[in-house]
C-alpha positions in Angstrom: -99.4 121.7 55.5 -96.0 120.2 54.9 -97.4 116.7 54.8 -100.0 117.7 52.2 -97.3 119.3 50.1 -95.1 116.2 50.2 -98.0 114.0 49.2 -98.7 116.2 46.2 -95.0 115.9 45.1 -95.0 112.1 45.6 -98.2 111.9 43.4 -96.6 114.0 40.7 -93.5 111.8 40.6 -95.6 108.6 40.4 -97.7 110.0 37.6 -94.6 110.9 35.6 -92.7 107.6 36.2 -92.9 105.6 33.0 -94.3 102.0 33.1 -91.3 99.9 32.3 -91.6 96.3 31.2 -88.7 94.7 33.2 -88.6 91.5 31.0 -88.5 93.5 27.8 -85.7 95.6 29.1 -83.8 92.5 30.3 -84.1 90.8 27.0 -83.2 94.0 25.1 -79.9 94.2 27.0 -79.1 90.5 26.5 -79.8 90.9 22.7 -77.6 93.9 22.7 -74.7 91.8 24.0 -75.3 89.0 21.5 -75.6 91.4 18.6 -72.2 92.8 19.4 -70.6 89.5 18.3 -72.6 89.7 15.0 -71.9 93.3 14.1 -68.5 94.1 15.4 -65.5 94.1 13.1 -62.8 95.2 15.6 -61.5 92.1 17.3 -58.9 93.8 19.3 -61.1 96.3 21.0 -61.1 95.6 24.8 -64.4 94.6 26.4 -64.1 97.5 28.8 -64.5 99.9 25.9 -67.6 98.3 24.6 -71.2 98.6 26.0 -71.0 95.0 27.3 -70.0 96.0 30.9 -72.9 98.5 31.0 -75.5 96.1 29.7 -74.4 93.4 32.2 -74.7 96.0 34.9 -78.3 96.8 33.8 -79.2 93.1 33.7 -78.0 92.7 37.2 -79.9 95.8 38.4 -83.1 94.5 36.8 -82.7 91.1 38.6 -82.1 92.7 41.9 -85.1 95.2 41.5 -87.4 92.4 40.4 -86.6 90.3 43.4 -87.6 93.1 45.7 -91.1 93.3 44.2 -93.7 92.3 46.9 -96.1 90.7 44.4 -93.6 87.9 43.6 -94.0 86.4 47.2 -90.7 84.4 47.0 -91.3 83.1 43.5 -88.9 83.6 40.6 -89.7 86.6 38.5 -90.0 86.5 34.7 -86.5 87.9 34.3 -85.0 85.2 36.5 -86.9 82.5 34.6 -85.6 83.9 31.4 -82.0 83.8 32.7 -82.4 80.2 33.7 -84.4 78.9 30.7 -82.2 80.5 28.1 -79.0 79.4 29.9 -77.6 82.9 29.8 -75.0 82.0 32.5 -73.6 79.1 30.4 -73.4 81.3 27.4 -71.5 84.0 29.3 -69.2 81.3 30.6 -68.4 80.2 27.0 -67.8 83.9 26.0 -65.5 84.3 28.9 -63.5 81.2 28.0 -63.1 82.4 24.5 -61.7 85.7 25.8 -63.5 87.6 23.1 -63.4 90.6 23.1 -60.2 90.8 25.2 -61.0 91.2 28.9 -64.3 89.3 28.7 -63.2 86.9 31.4 -63.0 89.6 34.0 -66.5 91.0 33.0 -68.0 87.5 33.2 -66.4 86.9 36.6 -67.7 90.2 37.9 -71.2 89.4 36.7 -71.3 86.0 38.3 -69.9 87.4 41.6 -72.4 90.2 41.7 -75.4 87.9 40.9 -74.4 85.5 43.7 -73.7 88.3 46.2 -76.8 90.6 45.4 -79.5 88.1 44.5 -80.8 86.8 47.8 -82.7 83.9 46.2 -80.8 80.5 46.4 -79.5 79.9 42.9 -76.8 77.3 43.2 -79.4 74.5 43.5 -80.4 75.1 39.9 -78.4 72.9 37.5 -78.4 75.9 35.0 -76.5 77.9 37.7 -74.1 75.5 39.4 -73.0 73.9 36.1 -71.8 77.2 34.6 -70.3 78.0 38.0 -68.4 74.8 37.9 -67.2 75.5 34.4 -66.1 79.0 35.4 -64.2 77.6 38.4 -62.3 75.2 36.0 -61.8 78.1 33.6 -60.1 80.0 36.4 -57.5 77.3 36.7 -57.2 76.9 32.9 -56.3 80.2 31.3 -56.8 83.1 33.7 -53.6 85.0 34.2 -52.5 87.2 37.1 -54.5 90.1 35.6 -57.7 88.4 36.5 -56.7 87.2 40.0 -58.7 90.0 41.7 -62.0 89.1 39.9 -61.3 85.4 40.4 -60.8 85.9 44.1 -64.1 87.9 44.3 -66.0 85.1 42.4 -64.6 82.3 44.6 -65.4 84.3 47.7 -69.0 84.7 46.6 -69.3 80.9 46.0 -67.8 80.2 49.5 -70.1 82.6 51.2 -73.1 80.8 49.7 -71.7 77.5 50.9 -71.2 78.9 54.3 -75.0 79.7 54.6 -75.9 76.3 53.1 -73.1 73.6 53.5 -75.1 71.2 51.3 -74.2 73.3 48.3 -70.6 72.0 48.6 -71.7 68.6 47.1 -73.2 70.4 44.1 -70.1 72.5 43.5 -67.6 69.6 43.8 -69.5 67.3 41.4 -67.4 66.3 38.4 -68.3 66.4 34.8 -68.8 62.7 34.6 -71.4 62.8 37.3 -73.3 65.5 35.6 -73.5 63.7 32.3 -74.0 60.2 33.6 -77.4 58.6 33.3 -79.7 57.5 36.0 -79.1 53.8 35.5 -75.3 54.1 36.0 -75.9 56.1 39.2 -78.3 53.5 40.6 -75.9 50.7 39.8 -73.1 52.4 41.7 -75.5 53.1 44.6 -76.5 49.4 44.8 -72.8 48.4 44.8 -72.1 50.6 47.7 -75.0 49.2 49.7 -73.7 45.6 49.2 -70.2 46.4 50.5 -71.0 48.9 53.2 -70.3 46.4 56.0 -66.8 45.8 54.7 -65.7 49.2 53.6 -65.4 52.2 55.9 -66.1 54.8 53.3 -69.2 53.1 51.9 -70.7 53.0 55.4 -70.6 56.8 55.4 -71.7 57.0 51.7 -74.9 54.9 52.2 -76.3 57.7 54.4 -76.4 60.4 51.8 -76.5 58.9 48.3 -79.7 60.0 46.6 -81.2 59.9 43.1 -81.4 62.9 40.8 -79.1 65.0 38.9 -77.3 66.4 41.9 -76.5 63.1 43.6 -72.9 63.3 44.9 -70.2 60.9 44.0 -69.4 58.6 47.0 -67.5 55.8 45.5 -64.1 54.8 46.8 -61.0 56.3 45.2 -60.4 53.3 43.0 -63.8 53.3 41.5 -64.8 54.6 38.1 -66.4 57.7 39.5 -63.1 58.8 41.0 -61.0 57.9 38.1 -59.8 61.5 38.1 -57.7 60.7 41.2 -54.9 59.8 38.9 -54.8 63.3 37.5 -55.2 66.8 38.9 -58.9 67.6 39.1 -59.7 71.3 38.7 -62.3 72.3 41.1 -63.1 74.8 43.8 -60.4 73.4 46.1 -57.6 73.5 43.5 -58.6 77.0 42.5 -58.4 78.2 46.1 -55.1 76.4 46.6 -53.6 78.2 43.6 -54.7 81.6 44.9 -53.2 80.8 48.3 -49.8 81.4 46.8 -50.6 84.6 44.9 -48.0 87.3 45.0 -50.7 89.7 46.2 -50.7 89.1 49.9 -54.4 90.2 50.4 -55.6 87.8 47.7 -53.6 84.9 49.1 -54.9 85.6 52.6 -58.5 85.7 51.3 -58.0 82.4 49.5 -56.7 80.7 52.7 -59.6 82.1 54.7 -62.1 80.7 52.1 -60.4 77.3 52.1 -60.5 77.2 55.9 -64.2 78.2 55.8 -65.1 75.3 53.6 -63.3 72.9 56.0 -65.1 74.4 59.0 -68.6 74.2 57.6 -68.2 70.7 56.2 -70.0 68.1 58.3 -69.7 64.3 57.8 -71.4 64.3 54.4 -69.4 67.2 53.1 -66.2 66.0 54.7 -66.4 62.7 52.8 -67.0 64.7 49.7 -63.9 66.8 50.4 -61.9 63.6 50.9 -63.0 61.7 47.9 -64.2 64.2 45.3 -61.8 67.1 45.8 -58.7 65.2 47.0 -58.2 68.0 49.5 -55.7 66.1 51.6 -53.6 65.1 48.6 -53.5 68.6 47.2 -52.6 70.2 50.6 -49.9 67.7 51.4 -48.5 67.8 47.9 -48.1 71.6 48.2 -46.5 71.1 51.7 -43.9 68.7 50.3 -43.2 71.0 47.4 -42.5 73.9 49.7 -40.3 71.8 51.9 -38.3 70.7 48.9 -37.9 74.3 47.8 -35.9 75.2 51.0 -32.4 75.3 49.7 -29.6 73.2 51.0 -27.6 76.3 51.7 -29.9 77.2 54.6 -27.8 76.8 57.7 -29.2 74.6 60.5 -28.6 77.4 63.1 -30.4 79.9 60.9 -33.4 77.5 60.6 -33.6 77.1 64.4 -33.7 80.9 64.9 -36.4 81.7 62.4 -39.3 83.4 64.2 -42.7 81.7 64.2 -44.8 82.6 61.1 -48.6 82.8 61.3 -50.7 82.0 58.2 -52.8 85.1 58.8 -49.9 87.5 59.1 -47.1 86.4 56.8 -43.8 88.2 57.1 -43.3 91.1 54.6 -40.9 90.3 51.8 -37.4 91.6 52.7 -35.3 93.6 50.3 -32.4 91.5 51.3 -32.6 88.1 52.9 -31.2 87.7 56.4 -29.8 84.3 55.3 -30.1 82.2 52.1 -33.4 80.4 51.9 -35.2 82.4 54.6 -38.1 83.4 52.3 -38.6 79.8 51.2 -38.4 78.6 54.8 -40.9 81.2 55.9 -43.3 80.1 53.1 -43.0 76.5 54.2 -43.6 77.3 57.9 -46.6 79.4 56.9 -48.1 76.5 55.1 -47.3 74.2 58.1 -49.2 76.6 60.3 -52.1 76.7 57.9 -52.3 72.9 57.6 -52.3 72.8 61.4 -55.3 75.1 61.5 -57.1 73.1 58.8 -56.7 69.9 60.9 -57.7 71.6 64.1 -60.9 73.1 62.6 -61.9 70.2 60.3 -64.4 67.4 60.9 -62.7 64.5 62.7 -63.0 62.3 59.6 -61.3 65.0 57.4 -58.8 65.8 60.1 -57.7 62.2 60.4 -57.3 61.8 56.7 -55.4 65.0 56.3 -53.1 64.3 59.3 -52.4 60.8 57.9 -51.6 62.2 54.5 -49.1 64.7 55.9 -47.5 62.0 58.1 -47.1 59.6 55.2 -45.7 62.0 52.6 -43.8 64.6 54.6 -42.8 62.8 57.8 -42.1 59.3 56.6 -41.5 60.2 52.9 -39.1 63.1 53.2 -38.0 63.7 56.8 -37.3 60.2 58.0 -34.7 59.3 55.4 -32.9 62.6 56.2 -33.0 62.1 60.0 -31.5 58.6 59.5 -28.8 59.6 57.1 -25.1 59.6 58.0 -24.2 63.1 56.8 -23.8 65.3 59.9 -24.9 68.5 58.0 -28.0 66.7 56.7 -28.9 65.5 60.2 -28.5 69.0 61.6 -30.7 70.5 58.9 -33.5 67.9 59.1 -33.4 68.0 63.0 -33.8 71.8 62.9 -36.7 71.6 60.5 -38.6 68.9 62.4 -38.0 70.9 65.6 -39.6 74.0 64.0 -42.5 71.9 62.7 -43.2 70.3 66.1 -43.1 73.7 67.7 -45.7 75.0 65.2 -48.1 72.1 65.6 -51.1 72.4 68.0 -53.8 70.3 66.4 -54.3 67.1 68.4 -54.7 64.8 65.4 -51.5 66.2 63.7 -49.6 66.2 67.0 -50.4 62.6 67.5 -49.1 61.7 64.1 -45.8 63.5 64.7 -45.4 61.9 68.1 -46.0 58.4 66.7 -43.6 59.3 63.9 -40.8 60.3 66.2 -41.3 58.0 69.2 -43.6 55.2 68.1 -46.7 53.8 69.9 -44.9 51.3 72.2 -46.0 51.5 75.9 -44.3 48.4 77.3 -41.3 48.7 79.7 -37.9 49.0 78.1 -35.1 46.6 78.8 -31.3 46.6 78.2 -31.7 43.7 75.7 -34.5 45.1 73.5 -32.3 47.3 71.3 -33.4 45.4 68.2 -37.0 46.0 69.0 -36.7 49.7 69.3 -38.6 52.1 67.1 -35.8 52.9 64.6 -36.2 56.7 64.5 -36.7 57.0 68.3 -33.6 55.0 69.0 -31.6 57.0 66.5 -32.7 60.3 67.8 -31.8 59.3 71.4 -28.4 58.2 70.2 -28.0 61.6 68.5 -28.3 63.1 72.0 -25.0 61.4 72.7 -23.4 62.0 69.3 -19.8 62.7 68.8 -20.8 65.9 67.2 -21.8 68.4 69.9 -23.9 70.3 67.4 -26.0 67.3 66.6 -26.4 66.5 70.3 -27.6 70.1 71.1 -30.0 70.1 68.1 -31.6 66.8 69.1 -31.9 67.7 72.8 -33.6 70.8 71.7 -36.1 68.7 69.7 -36.9 66.6 72.8 -37.3 69.7 74.9 -39.8 71.1 72.4 -41.6 67.7 72.5 -41.8 67.7 76.3 -43.7 70.9 76.2 -46.5 69.5 73.9 -49.7 68.3 75.6 -49.6 64.7 74.5 -49.4 61.9 77.1 -47.5 59.5 74.9 -44.4 61.7 74.9 -43.5 61.6 78.5 -44.9 58.1 78.9 -42.9 56.7 76.1 -39.6 58.4 77.1 -39.7 58.0 80.9 -42.8 57.1 82.7 -43.4 53.5 81.4 -40.1 52.5 83.0 -41.0 53.9 86.4 -44.5 52.4 86.7 -43.5 49.4 88.8 -41.2 51.5 91.0 -38.5 48.8 90.5 -35.9 51.5 91.3 -36.9 51.2 95.0 -35.0 49.0 97.3 -37.4 46.2 98.4 -36.6 46.3 102.1 -38.7 46.5 105.1 -39.6 50.1 104.5 -40.4 52.0 101.4 -40.1 55.7 101.2 -43.7 56.3 102.1 -43.5 54.1 105.2 -39.8 54.6 105.9 -39.0 55.5 109.4 -37.0 58.7 110.1 -34.8 56.7 112.4 -33.5 54.8 109.4 -32.5 58.0 107.8 -30.8 59.2 110.9 -28.9 56.0 111.3 -27.8 56.1 107.7 -26.6 59.7 108.0 -24.7 59.0 111.2 -22.4 56.4 109.6 -18.8 57.2 108.6 -19.2 55.7 105.1 -18.6 58.9 103.3 -15.6 59.9 105.4 -13.9 56.5 104.8 -14.7 56.1 101.1 -11.7 57.1 99.0 -14.0 57.8 96.1 -15.1 61.0 97.7 -11.6 62.2 99.1 -9.2 60.3 96.8 -6.1 60.8 98.8 -6.9 64.2 100.2 -7.9 63.4 103.8 -8.0 67.1 104.6 -10.7 67.6 101.9 -14.2 67.5 103.2 -17.5 68.7 101.8 -17.7 72.3 103.0 -21.4 71.9 103.7 -23.0 74.3 106.3 -24.2 72.5 109.3 -27.7 71.1 109.0 -29.7 69.4 111.6 -29.1 65.6 111.3 -32.5 65.1 112.7 -35.6 65.4 110.6 -38.3 67.7 112.0 -40.7 66.3 114.5 -43.6 66.8 112.1 -41.8 64.6 109.5 -41.0 62.0 112.1 -44.6 61.8 113.1 -45.9 61.5 109.6 -43.1 59.3 108.2 -42.6 61.7 105.3 -39.7 63.9 104.3 -40.5 67.6 104.4 -40.2 69.6 101.2 -37.6 72.0 102.7 -35.4 69.0 103.3 -35.4 68.2 99.6 -34.8 71.8 98.7 -31.9 71.9 101.1 -30.4 68.7 99.7 -30.0 70.3 96.3 -28.8 73.7 97.7 -26.2 72.0 99.8 -25.0 69.6 97.1 -22.4 71.9 95.6 -19.6 72.7 98.2 -18.7 76.2 99.1 -15.4 76.0 97.2 -17.4 75.6 93.9 -20.0 78.3 94.7 -20.0 81.8 93.3 -23.6 82.9 94.2 -22.6 84.4 97.5 -20.3 86.8 95.7 -23.0 88.2 93.4 -26.2 90.1 94.1 -29.6 88.5 93.4 -28.0 85.1 92.7 -29.9 82.9 95.1 -32.1 80.0 94.2 -35.2 82.1 94.7 -34.4 83.8 91.3 -35.6 80.6 89.7 -38.8 80.2 91.7 -41.0 82.6 89.6 -40.1 80.9 86.3 -40.4 77.4 87.8 -43.8 78.2 89.1 -45.0 79.4 85.7 -43.6 76.4 83.9 -45.1 74.1 86.5 -48.5 75.6 86.1 -48.2 75.2 82.3 -47.2 71.6 82.8 -50.1 70.9 85.1 -52.6 72.4 82.6 -51.2 70.1 79.9 -51.4 66.9 82.0 -54.7 67.7 83.8 -56.8 65.4 81.6 -54.3 62.5 81.7 -55.6 61.0 84.9 -52.3 60.8 86.7 -52.4 59.6 90.3 -51.7 61.9 93.2 -49.6 59.4 95.3 -47.1 56.7 94.3 -48.3 53.2 93.8 -47.9 51.2 97.0 -44.9 48.9 96.8 -46.8 45.9 97.9 -49.0 46.2 94.8 -46.0 46.5 92.5 -44.6 43.3 90.8 -41.0 42.9 91.9 -38.6 42.5 88.9 -35.1 41.4 88.7 -33.6 44.6 87.2 -34.5 48.2 86.9 -33.7 50.0 83.6 -34.3 53.8 83.5 -34.8 53.6 79.8 -32.8 54.6 76.7 -33.6 58.3 77.1 -32.8 58.8 80.8 -29.8 56.6 80.4 -28.3 58.9 77.8 -29.3 62.0 79.8 -27.7 60.7 82.9 -24.5 59.8 81.0 -24.4 63.3 79.6 -25.0 64.8 83.1 -22.1 62.7 84.4 -19.8 64.3 81.9 -20.9 67.9 82.6 -17.4 68.9 83.7 -15.9 67.8 80.3 -18.6 69.0 77.9 -19.1 72.3 76.1 -21.0 75.0 77.9 -23.9 75.1 75.4 -24.3 71.3 75.5 -24.5 71.4 79.3 -27.2 74.1 79.2 -29.3 72.0 76.9 -28.9 68.7 78.9 -29.9 70.4 82.1 -32.8 72.2 80.4 -34.3 68.9 79.3 -33.8 67.3 82.8 -35.5 70.3 84.4 -38.4 69.9 82.0 -38.8 66.3 83.1 -38.5 67.2 86.8 -41.5 69.6 86.4 -44.0 66.8 85.5 -46.4 66.3 88.4 -46.3 62.5 88.4 -45.5 61.0 91.8 -43.1 58.4 90.4 -41.2 61.0 88.3 -40.9 63.3 91.3 -39.7 60.5 93.5 -37.1 59.3 91.0 -35.8 62.7 89.9 -36.3 65.0 92.8 -36.3 63.0 96.0 -32.8 62.5 97.4 -34.1 60.4 100.3 -35.3 57.6 97.9 -33.9 54.2 98.8 -32.5 53.0 95.4 -32.3 49.4 94.6 -28.7 48.0 94.1 -27.3 49.0 90.7 -29.8 51.8 90.2 -28.9 55.4 89.7 -31.1 58.5 90.0 -30.5 62.2 89.1 -29.4 63.0 92.6 -26.9 60.1 92.7 -25.5 61.2 89.4 -25.0 64.7 90.8 -23.3 63.3 93.9 -20.7 61.5 91.7 -20.1 64.7 89.7 -19.5 66.6 92.9 -17.0 63.9 94.1 -15.2 64.2 90.8 -15.2 68.0 91.1 -13.6 67.9 94.5 -10.7 66.0 93.1 -10.2 68.4 90.2 -10.4 71.5 92.3 -7.0 70.5 93.8 -5.4 70.6 90.4 -6.5 74.1 89.5 -4.5 76.9 91.0 -6.6 79.9 92.3 -9.8 78.0 91.5 -12.2 80.3 93.4 -10.9 83.4 91.7 -10.9 81.9 88.2 -14.4 80.5 88.8 -15.8 83.9 89.8 -14.2 85.5 86.8 -15.7 83.0 84.4 -19.1 83.4 86.1 -18.9 87.2 85.6 -17.9 86.7 82.0 -20.9 84.5 81.3 -23.1 87.1 82.8 -21.6 89.8 80.7 -20.4 91.9 83.7 -16.7 91.3 83.0 -14.4 91.7 80.0 -13.1 88.7 78.1 -10.0 87.3 79.5 -8.6 84.0 78.4 -7.9 81.5 81.2 -7.1 77.9 81.5 -9.6 75.1 82.4 -12.5 77.1 80.8 -14.7 74.0 80.1 -14.3 72.8 83.7 -15.1 76.2 85.1 -18.1 76.8 82.9 -19.3 73.3 83.8 -19.1 74.1 87.5 -21.1 77.3 87.0 -23.8 75.3 85.1 -23.8 72.6 87.8 -24.4 75.2 90.6 -27.2 76.8 88.7 -28.8 73.5 87.8 -28.9 72.5 91.5 -30.6 75.8 92.4 -33.1 75.3 89.6 -33.9 71.8 90.8 -34.4 73.2 94.3 -36.8 75.8 92.9 -38.7 73.1 91.0 -39.0 71.0 94.2 -40.2 74.1 96.0 -43.0 75.0 93.6 -44.2 71.4 93.4 -45.3 71.3 97.1 -48.3 73.1 98.5 -47.4 76.2 100.6 -48.6 74.6 103.8 -46.1 71.7 103.3 -43.2 73.9 102.4 -40.9 75.4 105.0 -38.0 77.8 104.3 -34.7 76.1 103.3 -32.3 76.8 106.0 -28.5 77.0 106.5 -27.3 76.3 103.0 -28.2 79.6 101.4 -29.3 82.5 103.6 -30.7 84.3 100.5 -32.9 81.4 99.7 -35.7 82.9 101.9 -35.1 86.6 101.5 -37.6 87.2 98.7 -40.1 84.5 99.4 -42.9 86.9 100.1 -42.3 88.8 96.9 -42.3 85.6 94.9 -45.5 84.5 96.5 -47.1 87.8 95.5 -46.0 87.4 91.9 -42.9 89.5 91.9 -41.3 89.2 88.5 -38.2 91.4 89.0 -35.8 88.5 89.4 -35.6 86.2 86.4 -32.6 84.0 87.3 -28.9 84.5 87.1 -28.4 81.7 84.6 -30.3 83.7 82.0 -27.3 86.0 81.6 -24.7 83.3 81.2 -24.5 83.4 77.4 -22.9 86.8 77.0 -19.3 85.6 76.7 -20.3 82.6 74.5 -22.1 84.8 71.9 -19.1 84.8 69.6 -17.8 81.2 69.6 -20.6 78.9 70.6 -23.0 76.9 68.4 -26.3 77.2 70.2 -27.9 79.9 72.3 -29.7 77.8 74.8 -30.4 78.7 78.4 -32.8 77.8 81.2 -36.5 77.8 80.7 -36.5 80.1 77.7 -35.8 77.5 75.0 -38.5 78.7 72.5 -37.6 82.3 73.0 -33.9 81.7 72.0 -34.8 79.3 69.2 -36.7 82.0 67.3 -40.3 82.0 68.5 -42.7 80.6 70.9 -46.5 80.0 71.3 -48.8 82.8 72.2 -49.3 81.2 75.6 -45.6 80.8 76.4 -44.0 82.0 79.5 -42.4 85.4 80.3 -39.0 85.9 78.8 -36.0 87.7 80.3 -36.1 91.3 81.2 -35.2 93.9 78.5 -31.6 94.7 78.5 -30.5 91.5 80.4 -27.4 89.7 79.2 -29.6 86.9 78.1 -31.4 89.2 75.7 -28.3 90.7 74.4 -26.8 87.3 73.8 -29.8 86.3 71.7 -29.2 89.2 69.3 -25.8 87.8 68.3 -26.7 84.1 68.3 -27.3 83.7 64.6 -23.9 85.3 63.6 -21.8 83.4 66.1 -23.5 80.1 65.7 -22.3 79.7 62.2 -18.7 79.4 63.3 -17.4 75.8 63.1 -14.5 76.2 65.5 -15.0 74.5 68.8 -12.9 74.8 71.9 -11.1 71.6 73.0 -11.4 70.4 76.6 -8.7 71.3 79.0 -8.4 67.7 80.2 -9.1 65.4 77.2 -8.3 62.3 79.2 -10.9 63.0 81.9 -13.6 60.5 81.8 -17.0 60.5 83.6 -17.1 58.0 86.4 -19.3 55.0 86.1 -21.7 54.0 88.7 -20.8 51.3 91.2 -23.3 49.5 93.6 -21.3 50.5 96.7 -22.0 54.2 96.3 -25.7 54.0 95.2 -27.1 55.5 98.4 -24.9 58.5 98.8 -27.7 60.8 97.7 -29.0 60.6 101.2 -26.4 63.2 102.2 
């Protein structure tokens, strides 16, 4: 009964529904709009108060309703044909450009947006649709003010959505006016010219694959051709309109514009990528905006403030602050936001477009702006530009852009370095390495931080260019009967049993009662090592743990201060490093010495040479500088290349005459320290006091020899960190427990193996006392955290409430101070290496 009643009601409704002629109604509304311009006399009446918006809405509803009629079967209805044949969209575009009545632009933009969004039929292929769309896009950049930004954004989003579903539409939208009005003969002539030169020109080789006849043929000529004559002026097109909206003051509109621009780059294949390169000048526009934003960063921005700015993501820009934290922060945030957006563009783009965009950024920003500033003589300018390029390098993740910045900073050279090739060095690379040993400690710290950030990037050229190319031939090895891999343990025992160290005045210097207070260790290598001919991992760990004498140790007086506090962080960093180098094809074992070409002289390279010199002066350098030097060296020691491990972490390596390694440099520093201890009264008590001050567990008390005492603390912690690095680089089955030197070295081994994260390292808390008078907040392993931001995949930072965290909060304020403490012994000089002490690292 209910079904019968509903059928009767439906029948009554259908019989009363009037038979409406859709075409007649459509034309009536259009004529009503045109008649307004004939009959109206009030020129100041806003369009919103007329019947134009209502009539446009009715026309849109008719088009949508007509499209849903089943009898059309995919064909264009009479109303759509009327719209196309009478060029209604072009007429509306002209009315919008005239802005009559006032506010007509917004109404036209809304009508275009809704037609593109609600009409399912493809429309942009029609010349009477994409031509007025092009004109409206150019109109957006011409005279639309901020009041129309919302409607403009909606219109551009509708166009980009259509392009997303059909990427070939991009070529129609990006066509220029000259192309639309050119005749067929001119197009054919250009096409023939491209075919003749396709073997000689890279771009024409791509263009010949998609040039076609017809009104919608894309422009594929080279930038210096007639068709791209607009390259000398700013072409207003979809790309330029989106770029303008990317910097709207309305955050949501700016974000939507960036998303649409990224969408176009993602969907563009080879044909569309070439169109974006040649017709839209995307790379030029993006790079020009990047350089403009960099130039807008004021000179008053302090380098330390720049280094502490947190990472800015292009999808989540920082909210505008009522009061800037430091002058220029807003401009710097905007620049870094655009750097991050450019990085995402390069990462998501077609390889052709990514290469062009990366090259454009490199040429204009890196070489054009940053290189002259990095090479200048002004110390303040060097600090500022170094801080900026460090922040840029940290932000970059796209492989193509990362390669450009690596070649910009280090060059592409892969041959071995030599002492005499200083005039052949890459100019910027050599200057940056020299800055690591600059007279200004601030410049040295800033440049070392740049290299530390570089070493964390997954690009093989970085570590190869700086270190590895000089270690390939293993010329640092003594070419005797035995190399380290076939060295007999008996040789080691015989060498250790000599009295060379006891008789050498370099180590005791007139203090015969002074001896290394090293706990007793077995002079014999384990039987397993003797049978295999290899040094066990625990012997290497013990070598670093026993290097610092008891007189200079403070760990035993403090809880949770053993080397095991570094193991967890070292393991995470080592795993990150292994994931970065996994695709580089590094060998698992050192190259056999009999296959290496013997050479007359070994040179560790410019970079390691400067680092070793800095390490040799650790007792005379500021605390922050020592932290940064040791941080870079620990990053190098983490790399899982057998030659780097052998040269940096193996104390049992037989060095060639005249060579030095990291361990040999540390041995000389310890020898110098043993002499200086005798000149400082109550040295152990003062050292422990300074240690507690650095950890924030003791009040500030001025004492003498502060630089020396802080250097000793850093030296002890660095040796423990190297021991932890050596520990995590060996498989568990090859690693025994370090014995004798530090009893606490094995206490929490099981908790570390189970992933215990409660102990984060004593050295993380050593910045508390320096939070008021230093220049850089730099500690172990947490470089990016202290510098203001780190990647999403970075490692765990310090525990909440730790002295390291508290020091970070006051870094920006104290780092501005220009006062620096003088050394307690200005005449002290780092000892130089001599061949007769080259093998003392075997102790």
